[in-house]
C-alpha positions as CSV (number, residue, x, y, z in Angstrom):
1,M,-15.2,1.3,6.0
2,K,-13.3,-1.8,7.4
3,N,-11.8,-1.3,11.0
4,T,-8.3,-1.7,9.5
5,D,-9.1,1.1,7.0
6,R,-10.4,3.3,9.9
7,I,-7.3,2.9,11.9
8,I,-5.0,3.6,9.1
9,S,-7.0,6.7,8.2
10,N,-6.9,7.9,11.8
11,V,-2.9,7.4,12.0
12,C,-2.6,9.1,8.6
13,A,-4.5,12.0,10.0
14,N,-2.6,12.1,13.4
15,M,0.7,11.9,11.3
16,R,-0.4,14.7,9.0
17,M,-1.2,17.0,11.9
18,E,2.6,16.6,12.8
19,N,3.5,17.4,9.2
20,M,4.5,13.8,8.8
21,I,3.0,12.4,5.6
22,L,2.7,8.6,5.2
23,T,3.7,7.0,2.1
24,S,1.7,4.2,0.3
25,E,4.5,1.9,1.6
26,D,4.0,2.9,5.1
27,K,0.1,2.4,4.9
28,T,0.8,-1.2,3.3
29,R,3.2,-1.8,6.3
30,L,0.6,-0.8,8.7
31,K,-2.0,-2.9,7.1
32,R,0.1,-5.9,7.2
33,C,0.7,-5.6,11.0
34,L,-3.1,-4.7,11.6
35,E,-4.1,-7.8,9.7
36,G,-1.7,-10.1,11.3
37,E,0.4,-10.7,8.2
38,S,3.3,-9.4,9.8
39,S,4.5,-8.4,13.5
40,Y,5.4,-4.9,14.3
41,E,8.7,-6.2,15.7
42,D,9.4,-7.7,12.1
43,E,8.4,-4.4,10.3
44,V,10.7,-2.3,12.7
45,C,13.6,-4.6,12.2
46,K,13.2,-4.3,8.4
47,L,13.2,-0.5,8.8
48,V,16.2,-0.6,10.9
49,D,18.1,-2.7,8.4
50,K,17.0,-0.4,5.5
51,Y,18.1,2.8,7.1
52,K,20.9,1.4,9.2
53,C,24.5,3.1,8.7
54,V,27.3,0.5,8.3
């Protein structure tokens, strides 16, 4: 198992313990950040724009 996959698996397990299930989109977002394809700040901004009430 690659380090990235192990980290995502650990995050999923921790979120599941809090009854917060990650979607495949969430996992893809995490993978992009961990592999340097996108920054955490960019991904947070995208989520804020997606869920922002205008």
